[in-house]
N, CA, C and O of each residue as an XYZ file, in Angstrom:
336
protein
N       2.301      7.891     -5.914
C       2.710      7.236     -7.131
C       1.750      7.585     -8.249
O       0.581      7.891     -8.016
N       2.247      7.534     -9.421
C       1.432      7.819    -10.598
C       1.520      6.625    -11.537
O       2.550      5.952    -11.583
N       0.457      6.353    -12.285
C       0.539      5.250    -13.243
C       1.509      5.601    -14.370
O       1.576      6.743    -14.824
N       2.243      4.606    -14.799
C       3.156      4.800    -15.921
C       2.354      4.820    -17.216
O       1.162      4.511    -17.221
N       3.012      5.183    -18.309
C       2.326      5.189    -19.601
C       1.831      3.791    -19.955
O       0.730      3.636    -20.482
N       2.645      2.772    -19.666
C       2.229      1.394    -19.944
C       0.960      1.032    -19.177
O       0.088      0.338    -19.698
N       0.864      1.506    -17.938
C      -0.325      1.224    -17.133
C      -1.544      1.956    -17.698
O      -2.635      1.390    -17.769
N      -1.353      3.215    -18.099
C      -2.472      3.982    -18.651
C      -2.976      3.374    -19.955
O      -4.159      3.475    -20.279
N      -2.064      2.739    -20.704
C      -2.452      2.107    -21.964
C      -2.987      0.695    -21.773
O      -3.461      0.076    -22.726
N      -2.915      0.182    -20.552
C      -3.419     -1.159    -20.263
C      -2.512     -2.269    -20.741
O      -2.969     -3.392    -20.955
N      -1.221     -1.974    -20.915
C      -0.281     -2.991    -21.379
C       0.140     -3.896    -20.231
O       0.068     -3.515    -19.063
N       0.577     -5.091    -20.579
C       0.981     -6.069    -19.563
C       2.108     -5.529    -18.686
O       2.111     -5.749    -17.475
N       3.070     -4.821    -19.294
C       4.156     -4.237    -18.510
C       3.609     -3.244    -17.488
O       4.156     -3.098    -16.395
N       2.536     -2.571    -17.851
C       1.924     -1.602    -16.944
C       1.365     -2.252    -15.698
O       1.442     -1.678    -14.612
N       0.808     -3.433    -15.836
C       0.283     -4.167    -14.676
C       1.428     -4.513    -13.728
O       1.307     -4.336    -12.516
N       2.527     -5.000    -14.273
C       3.688     -5.355    -13.449
C       4.273     -4.115    -12.771
O       4.658     -4.171    -11.603
N       4.339     -3.011    -13.489
C       4.866     -1.772    -12.912
C       3.975     -1.272    -11.778
O       4.470     -0.851    -10.732
N       2.674     -1.320    -11.985
C       1.728     -0.884    -10.956
C       1.803     -1.805     -9.745
O       1.845     -1.332     -8.609
N       1.821     -3.106     -9.972
C       1.928     -4.047     -8.859
C       3.209     -3.823     -8.074
O       3.208     -3.937     -6.849
N       4.301     -3.506     -8.759
C       5.566     -3.237     -8.073
C       5.469     -2.021     -7.164
O       5.969     -2.036     -6.040
N       4.824     -0.969     -7.656
C       4.661      0.235     -6.846
C       3.729     -0.023     -5.664
O       4.004      0.417     -4.547
N       2.641     -0.726     -5.906
C       1.722     -1.041     -4.819
C       2.365     -1.977     -3.800
O       2.127     -1.842     -2.600
N       3.172     -2.917     -4.264
C       3.852     -3.843     -3.356
C       4.764     -3.079     -2.400
O       4.839     -3.398     -1.214
N       5.446     -2.083     -2.918
C       6.322     -1.277     -2.069
C       5.503     -0.571     -0.986
O       5.918     -0.524      0.172
N       4.356     -0.030     -1.351
C       3.499      0.654     -0.383
C       2.976     -0.331      0.672
O       2.967     -0.013      1.861
N       2.544     -1.513      0.247
C       2.064     -2.516      1.197
C       3.174     -2.965      2.144
O       2.935     -3.158      3.336
N       4.385     -3.131      1.617
C       5.513     -3.512      2.488
C       5.761     -2.418      3.528
O       6.057     -2.716      4.685
N       5.641     -1.161      3.119
C       5.836     -0.054      4.066
C       4.756     -0.064      5.142
O       5.048      0.179      6.313
N       3.527     -0.338      4.762
C       2.436     -0.445      5.746
C       2.769     -1.546      6.749
O       2.642     -1.344      7.957
N       3.192     -2.696      6.260
C       3.508     -3.822      7.146
C       4.697     -3.507      8.047
O       4.690     -3.856      9.227
N       5.711     -2.853      7.502
C       6.891     -2.494      8.294
C       6.515     -1.525      9.410
O       6.932     -1.697     10.556
N       5.734     -0.521      9.076
C       5.329      0.469     10.077
C       4.436     -0.156     11.140
O       4.604      0.118     12.328
N       3.490     -0.993     10.729
C       2.618     -1.668     11.695
C       3.441     -2.533     12.652
O       3.165     -2.565     13.851
N       4.438     -3.225     12.132
C       5.290     -4.065     12.981
C       6.092     -3.213     13.963
O       6.253     -3.596     15.122
N       6.591     -2.076     13.518
C       7.362     -1.211     14.414
C       6.486     -0.621     15.518
O       6.942     -0.438     16.647
N       5.238     -0.328     15.193
C       4.311      0.145     16.229
C       4.062     -0.968     17.239
O       4.075     -0.729     18.447
N       3.835     -2.187     16.745
C       3.601     -3.332     17.641
C       4.819     -3.623     18.516
O       4.676     -4.026     19.671
N       6.008     -3.420     17.969
C       7.251     -3.691     18.707
C       7.658     -2.535     19.605
O       8.705     -2.582     20.251
N       6.823     -1.490     19.647
C       7.053     -0.318     20.493
C       8.360      0.403     20.146
O       9.084      0.834     21.044
N       8.661      0.533     18.865
C       9.820      1.283     18.400
C       9.695      2.716     18.928
O       8.626      3.313     18.804
N      10.748      3.279     19.509
C      10.674      4.630     20.064
C      10.228      5.696     19.058
O       9.637      6.704     19.447
N      10.503      5.485     17.794
C      10.093      6.458     16.779
C       8.569      6.558     16.673
O       8.040      7.560     16.193
N       7.867      5.514     17.124
C       6.405      5.497     17.057
C       5.784      5.468     18.452
O       4.654      5.007     18.617
N       6.501      5.950     19.441
C       6.062      5.868     20.836
C       4.741      6.589     21.080
O       3.993      6.201     21.977
N       4.440      7.617     20.314
C       3.206      8.373     20.529
C       1.976      7.691     19.934
O       0.852      8.125     20.184
N       2.172      6.649     19.163
C       1.049      5.944     18.550
C       0.677      4.764     19.442
O       1.504      3.877     19.654
N      -0.546      4.732     19.969
C      -0.942      3.621     20.843
C      -0.950      2.294     20.078
O      -1.499      2.205     18.980
N      -0.346      1.284     20.658
C      -0.276     -0.029     20.011
C      -1.497     -0.880     20.329
O      -1.697     -1.928     19.715
N      -2.320     -0.438     21.290
C      -3.454     -1.255     21.720
C      -4.771     -0.886     21.033
O      -5.826     -1.401     21.403
N      -4.718     -0.010     20.049
C      -5.940      0.414     19.362
C      -5.961     -0.120     17.935
O      -4.910     -0.385     17.351
N      -7.154     -0.277     17.376
C      -7.233     -0.737     15.981
C      -6.580      0.288     15.044
O      -6.660      1.497     15.264
N      -5.944     -0.220     14.013
C      -5.309      0.657     13.026
C      -5.798      0.292     11.640
O      -6.153     -0.855     11.367
N      -5.808      1.287     10.773
C      -6.109      1.093      9.360
C      -5.092      1.894      8.571
O      -4.630      2.941      9.023
N      -4.744      1.399      7.388
C      -3.782      2.102      6.538
C      -4.486      2.656      5.314
O      -5.449      2.078      4.810
N      -3.991      3.774      4.855
C      -4.508      4.425      3.665
C      -3.322      4.719      2.750
O      -2.423      5.479      3.110
N      -3.329      4.116      1.575
C      -2.302      4.373      0.571
C      -2.898      5.364     -0.414
O      -3.885      5.061     -1.084
N      -2.305      6.541     -0.503
C      -2.833      7.603     -1.356
C      -1.953      7.729     -2.596
O      -0.732      7.850     -2.499
N      -2.594      7.699     -3.760
C      -1.876      7.827     -5.026
C      -2.235      9.160     -5.684
O      -3.261      9.761     -5.366
N      -1.395      9.609     -6.591
C      -1.631     10.881     -7.263
C      -2.745     10.809     -8.294
O      -3.359     11.823     -8.627
N      -3.001      9.624     -8.793
C      -4.072      9.417     -9.761
C      -4.825      8.150     -9.373
O      -4.266      7.288     -8.695
N      -6.075      8.022     -9.787
C      -6.837      6.816     -9.437
C      -6.266      5.553    -10.088
O      -5.835      5.569    -11.241
N      -6.273      4.489     -9.342
C      -5.953      3.158     -9.842
C      -7.205      2.323     -9.618
O      -7.375      1.756     -8.539
N      -8.084      2.233    -10.607
C      -9.401      1.623    -10.399
C      -9.376      0.208     -9.826
O     -10.297     -0.168     -9.100
N      -8.373     -0.569    -10.124
C      -8.333     -1.969     -9.668
C      -7.416     -2.182     -8.473
O      -7.137     -3.323     -8.106
N      -6.950     -1.116     -7.869
C      -5.948     -1.246     -6.807
C      -6.466     -1.993     -5.584
O      -5.675     -2.630     -4.889
N      -7.753     -1.938     -5.298
C      -8.279     -2.599     -4.101
C      -8.795     -4.006     -4.353
O      -9.310     -4.658     -3.445
N      -8.656     -4.469     -5.579
C      -9.019     -5.856     -5.873
C      -7.885     -6.773     -5.427
O      -6.736     -6.335     -5.369
N      -8.178     -8.034     -5.110
C      -7.100     -8.960     -4.721
C      -6.093     -9.131     -5.860
O      -6.470     -9.331     -7.015
N      -4.821     -9.050     -5.517
C      -3.729     -9.260     -6.468
C      -2.865    -10.400     -5.950
O      -2.501    -10.428     -4.774
N      -2.545    -11.321     -6.816
C      -1.752    -12.485     -6.422
C      -0.336    -12.087     -6.030
O       0.227    -12.658     -5.096
N       0.248    -11.118     -6.728
C       1.650    -10.786     -6.532
C       1.904     -9.732     -5.460
O       3.054     -9.355     -5.240
N       0.868     -9.250     -4.791
C       1.051     -8.209     -3.784
C       1.134     -8.810     -2.386
O       0.492     -9.820     -2.096
N       1.930     -8.180     -1.520
C       1.969     -8.647     -0.132
C       0.598     -8.503      0.523
O      -0.174     -7.614      0.166
N       0.308     -9.351      1.450
C      -0.944     -9.270      2.196
C      -0.724     -8.261      3.323
O       0.206     -8.417      4.114
N      -1.571     -7.224      3.409
C      -1.363     -6.240      4.474
C      -1.683     -6.827      5.848
O      -2.610     -7.621      6.003
N      -0.895     -6.417      6.836
C      -1.104     -6.901      8.204
C      -2.251     -6.186      8.900
O      -2.768     -6.678      9.903
N      -2.654     -5.038      8.385
C      -3.774     -4.290      8.935
C      -4.697     -3.922      7.769
O      -4.251     -3.919      6.621
N      -5.971     -3.613      8.032
C      -6.864     -3.229      6.932
C      -6.277     -2.046      6.163
O      -5.885     -1.039      6.753
N      -6.224     -2.184      4.843
C      -5.572     -1.186      4.003
C      -6.434     -0.882      2.794
O      -7.012     -1.788      2.192
N      -6.523      0.395      2.438
C      -7.274      0.843      1.271
C      -6.394      1.746      0.428
O      -5.620      2.543      0.958
N      -6.514      1.618     -0.895
C      -5.790      2.477     -1.823
C      -6.793      3.477     -2.404
O      -7.848      3.089     -2.906
N      -6.454      4.767     -2.330
C      -7.319      5.811     -2.879
C      -6.489      6.750     -3.744
O      -5.312      6.988     -3.473
N      -7.111      7.272     -4.775
C      -6.465      8.254     -5.641
C      -6.990      9.643     -5.339
O      -8.135      9.811     -4.919
N      -6.150     10.627     -5.555
C      -6.571     12.008     -5.302
C      -7.238     12.603     -6.516
O      -7.656     13.760     -6.486
C-alpha cells in the first residue's frame, strides 16, 4: 500500500484512509493466523505449534503505523508494519 495524497499532506481524511488500509492488512493477518490454527489444508505445510509473527510491508514508510490505533483491529499474533 502507498499513502494517499491526503495522508502525505497530513489531512484528517488521510488518517482515515491510512487506517482503512492498515485495518485490511490486520484483518488479513488475523484471517490467515486463524486458518493456520484451524489446520486449513491450504496452510498444511505451516506448523501450527510454533510461534508466528506477521510482517506488513508497505511501499512507502508510514512513520506512525506501529503506534496503537483505536480504530484498527487488534492482531492475533505479534505484527509489525515496515516500509520499503
